[in-house]
VOBADO-874377 format. One record per residue: residue number from 0; residue in three letters; x, z, y of N, C-alpha, C in turn. Coordinates in pm, whole numbers, always signed. Layout:
<NUM "ALA" <X Z Y> <X Z Y> <X Z Y>>
...
//
This chain:
<0 "MET" <-217 +997 -2378> <-255 +891 -2285> <-380 +934 -2208>>
<1 "SER" <-381 +909 -2076> <-494 +949 -1993> <-619 +867 -2026>>
<2 "LYS" <-734 +919 -1986> <-860 +846 -2008> <-858 +711 -1937>>
<3 "LYS" <-797 +709 -1820> <-790 +584 -1743> <-708 +480 -1818>>
<4 "ARG" <-593 +520 -1870> <-508 +426 -1943> <-575 +378 -2071>>
<5 "LYS" <-640 +469 -2142> <-710 +431 -2265> <-819 +329 -2235>>
<6 "THR" <-890 +351 -2126> <-998 +259 -2089> <-941 +122 -2053>>
<7 "LEU" <-839 +120 -1969> <-780 -8 -1928> <-717 -79 -2047>>
<8 "GLU" <-657 -4 -2136> <-597 -64 -2256> <-703 -136 -2339>>
<9 "GLU" <-817 -72 -2359> <-922 -136 -2438> <-980 -257 -2366>>
<10 "VAL" <-998 -247 -2235> <-1046 -363 -2158> <-949 -480 -2175>>
<11 "PHE" <-821 -451 -2163> <-719 -556 -2176> <-723 -618 -2316>>
<12 "ASN" <-726 -535 -2419> <-728 -587 -2556> <-849 -675 -2582>>
<13 "LYS" <-963 -634 -2533> <-1085 -713 -2554> <-1079 -846 -2478>>
<14 "CYS" <-1020 -844 -2359> <-1007 -968 -2282> <-911 -1065 -2351>>
<15 "ILE" <-803 -1012 -2406> <-707 -1095 -2479> <-774 -1155 -2604>>
<16 "GLU" <-848 -1072 -2676> <-915 -1118 -2798> <-1017 -1229 -2768>>
<17 "SER" <-1086 -1217 -2655> <-1189 -1315 -2619> <-1133 -1435 -2543>>
<18 "ASN" <-1002 -1430 -2514> <-936 -1538 -2440> <-999 -1558 -2302>>
<19 "ASN" <-1044 -1448 -2243> <-1102 -1452 -2108> <-1043 -1335 -2030>>
<20 "LEU" <-956 -1366 -1936> <-882 -1261 -1866> <-954 -1207 -1743>>
<21 "ILE" <-1073 -1257 -1716> <-1153 -1207 -1604> <-1264 -1118 -1658>>
<22 "PHE" <-1284 -1004 -1594> <-1393 -914 -1634> <-1458 -856 -1509>>
<23 "ASN" <-1571 -791 -1526> <-1642 -735 -1411> <-1662 -585 -1426>>
<24 "SER" <-1717 -525 -1323> <-1729 -379 -1320> <-1828 -327 -1425>>
<25 "ASP" <-1928 -408 -1462> <-2022 -364 -1565> <-1952 -350 -1700>>
<26 "PHE" <-1865 -445 -1729> <-1787 -439 -1853> <-1694 -318 -1852>>
<27 "ALA" <-1629 -297 -1736> <-1539 -182 -1722> <-1615 -51 -1736>>
<28 "LYS" <-1734 -45 -1679> <-1814 +77 -1686> <-1854 +109 -1830>>
<29 "LYS" <-1890 +7 -1905> <-1932 +25 -2045> <-1820 +89 -2127>>
<30 "ILE" <-1698 +40 -2109> <-1585 +94 -2185> <-1541 +229 -2128>>
<31 "SER" <-1558 +248 -1997> <-1524 +377 -1936> <-1610 +489 -1993>>
<32 "ILE" <-1737 +462 -2013> <-1828 +562 -2070> <-1782 +600 -2210>>
<33 "LYS" <-1737 +502 -2285> <-1690 +527 -2422> <-1573 +625 -2423>>
<34 "HIS" <-1486 +616 -2322> <-1367 +702 -2315> <-1388 +823 -2223>>
<35 "ASN" <-1512 +841 -2178> <-1544 +954 -2090> <-1462 +950 -1961>>
<36 "PHE" <-1434 +829 -1913> <-1365 +811 -1785> <-1472 +791 -1678>>
<37 "SER" <-1480 +882 -1584> <-1597 +889 -1495> <-1594 +793 -1377>>
<38 "ASN" <-1479 +741 -1341> <-1470 +657 -1220> <-1419 +517 -1255>>
<39 "HIS" <-1506 +432 -1305> <-1462 +299 -1346> <-1419 +213 -1228>>
<40 "HIS" <-1464 +249 -1106> <-1423 +174 -987> <-1273 +192 -959>>
<41 "ASP" <-1216 +301 -1009> <-1074 +330 -989> <-986 +272 -1099>>
<42 "LEU" <-1048 +210 -1197> <-975 +167 -1317> <-860 +73 -1286>>
<43 "THR" <-877 -16 -1190> <-776 -119 -1165> <-683 -84 -1049>>
<44 "HIS" <-695 +36 -994> <-603 +81 -890> <-479 +140 -958>>
<45 "ILE" <-383 +57 -987> <-261 +99 -1054> <-147 +81 -954>>
<46 "GLU" <-108 +190 -889> <-17 +182 -776> <+130 +171 -816>>
<47 "ARG" <+162 +210 -939> <+301 +203 -987> <+304 +136 -1124>>
<48 "LYS" <+410 +63 -1149> <+421 -15 -1273> <+412 +72 -1397>>
<49 "LYS" <+477 +189 -1394> <+482 +272 -1514> <+347 +334 -1550>>
<50 "LEU" <+248 +324 -1462> <+115 +377 -1489> <+29 +280 -1568>>
<51 "LEU" <+78 +158 -1587> <+6 +61 -1669> <+7 +105 -1815>>
<52 "PRO" <-94 +70 -1892> <-89 +96 -2036> <+31 +26 -2098>>
<53 "GLN" <+91 +87 -2198> <+212 +32 -2258> <+191 -108 -2313>>
<54 "VAL" <+73 -134 -2367> <+47 -266 -2424> <+52 -374 -2316>>
<55 "MET" <+12 -341 -2195> <+21 -436 -2085> <+166 -457 -2042>>
<56 "ILE" <+242 -349 -2039> <+384 -360 -2005> <+457 -444 -2109>>
<57 "ASP" <+428 -418 -2236> <+494 -491 -2343> <+464 -640 -2338>>
<58 "ASN" <+343 -674 -2292> <+303 -815 -2286> <+315 -874 -2146>>
<59 "ASP" <+372 -793 -2052> <+402 -841 -1917> <+277 -881 -1838>>
<60 "TYR" <+172 -796 -1846> <+49 -822 -1772> <+21 -710 -1672>>
<61 "PHE" <-39 -747 -1561> <-94 -650 -1467> <-237 -693 -1435>>
<62 "VAL" <-307 -611 -1358> <-446 -643 -1327> <-464 -646 -1176>>
<63 "ILE" <-542 -743 -1128> <-571 -755 -986> <-721 -747 -962>>
<64 "ARG" <-755 -710 -840> <-894 -711 -797> <-925 -843 -727>>
<65 "LEU" <-1044 -896 -751> <-1088 -1020 -688> <-1198 -997 -586>>
<66 "GLY" <-1248 -875 -579> <-1359 -844 -490> <-1493 -863 -558>>
<67 "GLN" <-1596 -799 -502> <-1732 -809 -555> <-1740 -769 -703>>
<68 "GLY" <-1659 -668 -740> <-1667 -615 -876> <-1607 -703 -982>>
<69 "LYS" <-1514 -791 -945> <-1448 -877 -1043> <-1297 -849 -1045>>
<70 "TYR" <-1238 -868 -1165> <-1097 -837 -1185> <-1035 -940 -1278>>
<71 "LYS" <-902 -946 -1276> <-834 -1044 -1361> <-698 -992 -1406>>
<72 "PHE" <-664 -1016 -1531> <-531 -986 -1583> <-441 -1108 -1560>>
<73 "ILE" <-321 -1084 -1510> <-226 -1190 -1481> <-90 -1154 -1538>>
<74 "LYS" <-17 -1253 -1583> <+114 -1231 -1642> <+221 -1231 -1534>>
<75 "GLY" <+321 -1143 -1551> <+433 -1137 -1457> <+434 -1011 -1373>>
<76 "ILE" <+453 -896 -1437> <+443 -766 -1370> <+532 -757 -1247>>
<77 "ASN" <+654 -806 -1258> <+750 -790 -1148> <+714 -873 -1025>>
<78 "ASN" <+619 -963 -1039> <+572 -1038 -922> <+475 -956 -837>>
<79 "TYR" <+421 -849 -896> <+317 -771 -828> <+366 -633 -784>>
<80 "TYR" <+471 -585 -848> <+525 -454 -813> <+663 -472 -751>>
<81 "HIS" <+687 -398 -644> <+811 -412 -569> <+891 -283 -577>>
<82 "PRO" <+1019 -290 -616> <+1101 -168 -623> <+1143 -122 -484>>
<83 "PHE" <+1140 +8 -462> <+1189 +61 -334> <+1340 +44 -327>>
<84 "GLU" <+1386 -3 -213> <+1528 -26 -192> <+1601 +107 -167>>
<85 "LYS" <+1730 +106 -198> <+1814 +222 -169> <+1826 +239 -18>>
<86 "ILE" <+1814 +364 +28> <+1824 +394 +171> <+1964 +447 +202>>
<87 "ASP" <+2029 +382 +296> <+2162 +426 +338> <+2158 +507 +468>>
<88 "ASN" <+2056 +483 +548> <+2044 +551 +677> <+1967 +682 +661>>
<89 "ILE" <+2036 +796 +672> <+1975 +927 +653> <+1995 +1011 +779>>
<90 "LYS" <+1885 +1070 +828> <+1891 +1149 +950> <+1837 +1289 +927>>
<91 "ASP" <+1908 +1389 +975> <+1853 +1524 +985> <+1773 +1532 +1113>>
<92 "TRP" <+1646 +1570 +1102> <+1556 +1568 +1217> <+1513 +1711 +1249>>
<93 "SER" <+1571 +1766 +1354> <+1538 +1901 +1396> <+1405 +1901 +1470>>
<94 "TYR" <+1315 +1991 +1432> <+1185 +1992 +1498> <+1124 +2132 +1496>>
<95 "LYS" <+1036 +2154 +1592> <+961 +2279 +1598> <+831 +2260 +1522>>
<96 "LYS" <+817 +2332 +1415> <+701 +2314 +1328> <+575 +2370 +1394>>
<97 "ASN" <+476 +2283 +1411> <+349 +2325 +1468> <+263 +2394 +1363>>
<98 "ILE" <+158 +2465 +1407> <+83 +2551 +1316> <+8 +2474 +1208>>
<99 "LEU" <-22 +2346 +1232> <-94 +2268 +1132> <-4 +2172 +1054>>
<100 "ASP" <+124 +2167 +1090> <+217 +2078 +1020> <+229 +2118 +873>>
<101 "GLU" <+205 +2022 +785> <+220 +2042 +641> <+135 +2158 +589>>
<102 "LEU" <+24 +2184 +658> <-69 +2285 +610> <-128 +2242 +476>>
<103 "ASN" <-140 +2111 +458> <-176 +2055 +328> <-86 +1935 +302>>
<104 "THR" <-94 +1882 +184> <-3 +1773 +146> <-73 +1638 +142>>
<105 "SER" <-181 +1625 +218> <-250 +1498 +222> <-168 +1393 +294>>
<106 "GLU" <-194 +1266 +263> <-124 +1157 +331> <-155 +1160 +481>>
<107 "SER" <-276 +1197 +516> <-315 +1203 +656> <-232 +1305 +733>>
<108 "ASN" <-208 +1421 +671> <-130 +1524 +738> <+15 +1480 +756>>
<109 "ILE" <+72 +1416 +655> <+210 +1370 +665> <+224 +1267 +777>>
<110 "LEU" <+130 +1174 +786> <+135 +1075 +893> <+120 +1140 +1029>>
<111 "SER" <+36 +1242 +1037> <+19 +1314 +1164> <+148 +1383 +1205>>
<112 "VAL" <+213 +1447 +1108> <+339 +1518 +1137> <+444 +1423 +1191>>
<113 "ILE" <+468 +1312 +1123> <+576 +1223 +1166> <+541 +1149 +1294>>
<114 "ASN" <+411 +1138 +1323> <+371 +1081 +1452> <+390 +1183 +1563>>
<115 "ASN" <+342 +1306 +1541> <+351 +1409 +1644> <+496 +1448 +1674>>
<116 "GLN" <+583 +1437 +1575> <+723 +1476 +1593> <+811 +1362 +1642>>
<117 "GLY" <+752 +1247 +1663> <+827 +1134 +1718> <+907 +1055 +1616>>
<118 "ILE" <+889 +1084 +1489> <+966 +1014 +1386> <+922 +869 +1373>>
<119 "ILE" <+792 +846 +1376> <+743 +708 +1371> <+797 +628 +1487>>
<120 "GLN" <+794 +688 +1606> <+842 +617 +1724> <+990 +585 +1714>>
<121 "ASP" <+1067 +680 +1661> <+1211 +657 +1643> <+1236 +544 +1544>>
<122 "PHE" <+1163 +545 +1435> <+1184 +445 +1330> <+1140 +305 +1373>>
<123 "LEU" <+1021 +296 +1431> <+967 +164 +1464> <+1025 +105 +1592>>
<124 "TYR" <+1040 +191 +1694> <+1072 +139 +1827> <+1209 +182 +1878>>
<125 "GLY" <+1275 +273 +1803> <+1405 +319 +1847> <+1399 +410 +1969>>
<126 "ASP" <+1280 +460 +1999> <+1261 +544 +2117> <+1142 +637 +2091>>
<127 "ARG" <+1169 +766 +2076> <+1061 +861 +2045> <+966 +881 +2162>>
<128 "ARG" <+998 +825 +2278> <+908 +836 +2393> <+802 +727 +2394>>
<129 "GLU" <+815 +628 +2305> <+716 +520 +2297> <+579 +578 +2261>>
<130 "ILE" <+475 +529 +2324> <+340 +579 +2298> <+252 +463 +2251>>
<131 "PRO" <+249 +435 +2122> <+166 +325 +2072> <+20 +364 +2067>>
<132 "ASN" <-65 +265 +2061> <-207 +290 +2038> <-227 +325 +1890>>
<133 "VAL" <-309 +427 +1864> <-325 +480 +1729> <-467 +453 +1679>>
<134 "TYR" <-476 +399 +1558> <-605 +374 +1493> <-601 +439 +1355>>
<135 "ASN" <-686 +537 +1334> <-678 +621 +1216> <-730 +551 +1090>>
<136 "ALA" <-723 +624 +979> <-758 +569 +848> <-900 +513 +847>>
<137 "HIS" <-915 +401 +779> <-1047 +341 +767> <-1050 +246 +647>>
<138 "ARG" <-1172 +209 +611> <-1192 +107 +508> <-1255 -15 +571>>
<139 "THR" <-1219 -130 +517> <-1275 -254 +567> <-1283 -352 +450>>
<140 "SER" <-1322 -475 +476> <-1328 -577 +371> <-1284 -710 +429>>
<141 "HIS" <-1244 -800 +340> <-1190 -928 +387> <-1202 -1032 +276>>
<142 "THR" <-1237 -1153 +314> <-1242 -1266 +223> <-1128 -1361 +256>>
<143 "PHE" <-1043 -1389 +158> <-925 -1470 +183> <-865 -1521 +52>>
<144 "LYS" <-769 -1611 +63> <-692 -1660 -51> <-546 -1625 -30>>
<145 "TYR" <-476 -1598 -139> <-333 -1576 -127> <-260 -1630 -250>>
<146 "LYS" <-133 -1654 -233> <-50 -1706 -341> <+23 -1592 -410>>
<147 "LEU" <+32 -1602 -542> <+107 -1509 -623> <+181 -1593 -727>>
<148 "LYS" <+305 -1635 -689> <+380 -1731 -770> <+295 -1856 -791>>
<149 "LYS" <+264 -1894 -915> <+190 -2017 -941> <+39 -1997 -932>>
<150 "ASN" <-3 -1877 -906> <-146 -1847 -900> <-196 -1850 -757>>
<151 "GLU" <-313 -1908 -736> <-383 -1893 -609> <-501 -1801 -632>>
<152 "ILE" <-500 -1687 -564> <-601 -1583 -585> <-706 -1591 -474>>
<153 "GLU" <-832 -1596 -514> <-942 -1596 -418> <-1007 -1458 -418>>
<154 "CYS" <-1011 -1397 -303> <-1070 -1263 -287> <-1199 -1274 -207>>
<155 "ASP" <-1305 -1219 -262> <-1437 -1225 -199> <-1477 -1085 -153>>
<156 "GLN" <-1479 -1065 -22> <-1514 -935 +35> <-1434 -822 -30>>
<157 "MET" <-1303 -842 -33> <-1212 -743 -91> <-1214 -614 -9>>
<158 "GLN" <-1233 -502 -77> <-1230 -372 -10> <-1084 -333 +18>>
<159 "ILE" <-1057 -295 +141> <-920 -265 +184> <-918 -127 +249>>
<160 "GLU" <-820 -46 +210> <-800 +86 +272> <-674 +84 +357>>
<161 "VAL" <-686 +138 +477> <-574 +144 +569> <-553 +290 +608>>
<162 "ASP" <-433 +343 +584> <-406 +484 +614> <-388 +508 +764>>
<163 "LEU" <-328 +412 +832> <-300 +426 +976> <-258 +290 +1029>>
<164 "THR" <-296 +264 +1155> <-251 +142 +1223> <-200 +180 +1361>>
<165 "LEU" <-84 +129 +1398> <-30 +145 +1532> <-17 +8 +1597>>
<166 "GLU" <-34 +5 +1729> <-15 -120 +1803> <+59 -89 +1932>>
<167 "SER" <+161 -168 +1961> <+237 -152 +2084> <+284 -289 +2132>>
<168 "ARG" <+234 -332 +2246> <+276 -457 +2309> <+261 -578 +2219>>
<169 "GLY" <+151 -578 +2144> <+122 -691 +2057> <+174 -676 +1916>>
<170 "ARG" <+254 -574 +1892> <+308 -550 +1758> <+217 -454 +1682>>
<171 "ILE" <+168 -497 +1568> <+78 -418 +1485> <+154 -373 +1360>>
<172 "THR" <+146 -243 +1330> <+209 -189 +1209> <+104 -114 +1129>>
<173 "VAL" <+84 -155 +1005> <-9 -86 +915> <+71 +7 +823>>
<174 "PHE" <+10 +120 +786> <+80 +222 +709> <+13 +250 +576>>
<175 "GLU" <+97 +273 +477> <+56 +328 +348> <+142 +451 +325>>
<176 "ALA" <+80 +564 +291> <+156 +688 +275> <+124 +754 +142>>
<177 "LYS" <+229 +812 +81> <+212 +885 -45> <+293 +1014 -39>>
<178 "ASN" <+236 +1119 -97> <+300 +1249 -95> <+385 +1269 -221>>
<179 "LYS" <+466 +1169 -250> <+556 +1175 -366> <+654 +1060 -354>>
<180 "PHE" <+765 +1071 -426> <+860 +961 -437> <+827 +882 -563>>
<181 "SER" <+841 +753 -557> <+823 +670 -675> <+924 +557 -672>>
<182 "GLU" <+939 +491 -781> <+1042 +387 -792> <+993 +250 -746>>
<183 "ASP" <+860 +230 -744> <+808 +101 -701> <+665 +118 -651>>
<184 "PHE" <+605 +9 -605> <+466 +14 -558> <+401 -123 -576>>
<185 "ALA" <+268 -123 -584> <+193 -247 -592> <+186 -308 -452>>
<186 "LYS" <+226 -433 -441> <+238 -497 -310> <+105 -505 -235>>
<187 "TYR" <-7 -510 -310> <-135 -524 -243> <-162 -410 -146>>
<188 "GLN" <-102 -293 -170> <-128 -176 -86> <-92 -203 +61>>
<189 "ILE" <+13 -280 +83> <+51 -310 +221> <+20 -455 +260>>
<190 "TYR" <+2 -542 +159> <-25 -682 +191> <-168 -704 +239>>
<191 "PHE" <-265 -640 +175> <-405 -666 +211> <-437 -629 +356>>
<192 "PRO" <-399 -509 +403> <-425 -480 +546> <-342 -569 +639>>
<193 "PHE" <-218 -599 +599> <-134 -693 +674> <-207 -826 +690>>
<194 "ARG" <-260 -876 +581> <-326 -1007 +582> <-456 -1004 +664>>
<195 "LYS" <-528 -894 +656> <-652 -880 +733> <-626 -895 +882>>
<196 "TYR" <-528 -822 +934> <-497 -831 +1077> <-440 -968 +1114>>
<197 "TYR" <-358 -1025 +1026> <-301 -1157 +1055> <-412 -1261 +1066>>
<198 "ASP" <-504 -1261 +972> <-613 -1359 +974> <-703 -1339 +1096>>
<199 "GLU" <-724 -1215 +1134> <-808 -1191 +1252> <-740 -1241 +1379>>
<200 "TYR" <-609 -1232 +1383> <-537 -1289 +1497> <-547 -1441 +1496>>
<201 "MET" <-528 -1502 +1381> <-535 -1648 +1371> <-676 -1699 +1399>>
<202 "ASP" <-777 -1618 +1369> <-916 -1657 +1395> <-959 -1628 +1538>>
<203 "GLY" <-870 -1570 +1618> <-902 -1542 +1757> <-976 -1412 +1780>>
<204 "LYS" <-990 -1329 +1676> <-1059 -1201 +1693> <-969 -1097 +1759>>
<205 "ILE" <-838 -1111 +1738> <-740 -1025 +1807> <-677 -1109 +1916>>
<206 "LYS" <-691 -1065 +2039> <-640 -1141 +2154> <-541 -1056 +2232>>
<207 "LEU" <-427 -1113 +2263> <-330 -1043 +2347> <-375 -1051 +2491>>
<208 "THR" <-373 -939 +2560> <-423 -934 +2699> <-310 -937 +2801>>
<209 "ASN" <-188 -917 +2756> <-73 -921 +2845> <+15 -1039 +2806>>
<210 "ILE" <+45 -1126 +2901> <+121 -1247 +2869> <+262 -1215 +2821>>
<211 "ARG" <+309 -1092 +2847> <+443 -1053 +2802> <+443 -1007 +2656>>
<212 "ASP" <+325 -977 +2603> <+317 -929 +2465> <+338 -1045 +2367>>
<213 "ILE" <+397 -1013 +2253> <+419 -1111 +2147> <+357 -1056 +2019>>
<214 "PHE" <+268 -1134 +1957> <+203 -1088 +1835> <+304 -1078 +1721>>
<215 "GLU" <+302 -965 +1655> <+387 -941 +1539> <+315 -842 +1450>>
<216 "ILE" <+332 -855 +1321> <+269 -760 +1230> <+366 -724 +1118>>
<217 "ASP" <+372 -596 +1085> <+453 -550 +974> <+383 -433 +905>>
<218 "SER" <+439 -391 +793> <+380 -286 +712> <+483 -178 +684>>
<219 "CYS" <+442 -54 +697> <+533 +59 +678> <+484 +145 +562>>
<220 "TYR" <+570 +163 +464> <+539 +249 +350> <+613 +381 +370>>
<221 "VAL" <+539 +492 +364> <+595 +625 +387> <+582 +709 +260>>
<222 "GLN" <+691 +771 +221> <+691 +864 +108> <+741 +1000 +156>>
<223 "ARG" <+678 +1106 +107> <+721 +1241 +143> <+734 +1325 +17>>
<224 "LYS" <+839 +1408 +12> <+856 +1503 -98> <+934 +1623 -47>>
<225 "GLU" <+901 +1740 -99> <+976 +1859 -63> <+1100 +1870 -152>>
<226 "VAL" <+1216 +1878 -89> <+1342 +1887 -161> <+1420 +2006 -107>>
<227 "ASP" <+1450 +2102 -193> <+1524 +2223 -154> <+1460 +2292 -33>>
<228 "GLY" <+1328 +2295 -33> <+1256 +2369 +70> <+1231 +2295 +200>>
<229 "ILE" <+1276 +2171 +211> <+1250 +2094 +333> <+1179 +1963 +297>>
<230 "SER" <+1104 +1912 +391> <+1036 +1786 +370> <+1132 +1669 +393>>
<231 "VAL" <+1132 +1578 +298> <+1211 +1456 +311> <+1115 +1339 +322>>
<232 "ILE" <+1129 +1263 +429> <+1042 +1149 +457> <+1121 +1020 +439>>
<233 "ARG" <+1073 +933 +355> <+1135 +802 +338> <+1043 +695 +395>>
<234 "MET" <+1099 +613 +483> <+1020 +511 +550> <+1080 +373 +524>>
<235 "TYR" <+993 +281 +487> <+1034 +144 +456> <+947 +49 +539>>
<236 "LEU" <+1009 -40 +612> <+935 -135 +694> <+947 -274 +633>>
<237 "TYR" <+831 -335 +605> <+828 -465 +540> <+751 -568 +623>>
<238 "THR" <+782 -694 +596> <+699 -803 +644> <+682 -901 +529>>
<239 "PHE" <+598 -1003 +550> <+580 -1111 +454> <+613 -1240 +526>>
<240 "THR" <+721 -1303 +485> <+772 -1419 +559> <+678 -1538 +550>>
<241 "ASP" <+607 -1550 +438> <+498 -1647 +425> <+371 -1565 +421>>
<242 "LYS" <+293 -1572 +527> <+179 -1483 +541> <+74 -1500 +431>>
<243 "GLU" <+77 -1612 +361> <-20 -1638 +255> <+35 -1611 +116>>
<244 "ASP" <+158 -1560 +108> <+224 -1539 -21> <+264 -1392 -35>>
<245 "ILE" <+201 -1322 -128> <+229 -1179 -147> <+370 -1156 -201>>
<246 "CYS" <+431 -1259 -260> <+566 -1246 -315> <+675 -1269 -211>>
<247 "SER" <+636 -1300 -87> <+735 -1326 +17> <+774 -1198 +92>>
<248 "ILE" <+751 -1083 +29> <+783 -955 +91> <+931 -945 +126>>
<249 "GLU" <+959 -887 +242> <+1098 -873 +288> <+1115 -742 +362>>
<250 "LEU" <+1220 -667 +326> <+1250 -541 +392> <+1312 -566 +529>>
<251 "LYS" <+1256 -504 +632> <+1311 -515 +767> <+1401 -397 +802>>
<252 "ASP" <+1362 -278 +756> <+1438 -158 +791> <+1396 -44 +698>>
<253 "SER" <+1480 +58 +689> <+1447 +177 +611> <+1527 +295 +666>>
<254 "CYS" <+1473 +414 +647> <+1542 +535 +693> <+1484 +655 +619>>
<255 "GLU" <+1569 +752 +592> <+1525 +879 +535> <+1543 +989 +639>>
<256 "TYR" <+1437 +1062 +665> <+1439 +1172 +761> <+1426 +1304 +687>>
<257 "ARG" <+1516 +1396 +715> <+1511 +1531 +658> <+1464 +1627 +768>>
<258 "LEU" <+1344 +1682 +752> <+1284 +1763 +857> <+1341 +1905 +851>>
<259 "ILE" <+1417 +1939 +954> <+1484 +2069 +960> <+1415 +2154 +1068>>
<260 "PRO" <+1334 +2254 +1031> <+1269 +2340 +1131> <+1372 +2419 +1211>>
<261 "ASN" <+1350 +2428 +1343> <+1444 +2505 +1425> <+1379 +2632 +1478>>
//
């Protein structure tokens, strides 16, 4: 078991024993030191269900961030993790590989490749000639409430990471990218940036300047893996039908692109 899992397992057990499912970063740091886990701030970033400690899986608990160094264990793992849907639409994508394409396997490089090669444009807009406005990776924070089944979660200055944002004619798409295939993902990865932009629009901070534009927001999850010597890109486009409910996730579209150098 990894140091991270051992640390989270002990935090969980102690919270269960004390009948208090909320803990803070100081408590997490204390137990992290015991297990020689150096980054206690990363303790609650569990992007896939199977990375949870077994004791949490057995008892059907996951952990959420509340912001300002506070965290909470909640019951109902499947409410927080979403399985990737089967992709039926598969395309062979012939392209001329540029000198920096896939020079490294970072998420940033993968997003750059599929943007430069017109794959994003094909997937989102159905036209590789579309030229959306591009806003690169950044961190931000947001205070908001959201629903998670019977729970109402209050987030105070929640730290949010955004891998990429595109905007075209009032349509905003936020991206999360991973350089591996997985069976599921934590919904917060795409919901938090989605919610940040939605709230800013509702608060009047985002204003449409063209009367023909229609505000829309969605989230795109990108996975990349090398298979038989070629890069395979899986793209999933999601929205949240109830903007205040993280469980209202809905798949809009999906496609697998096989990058074939010519």
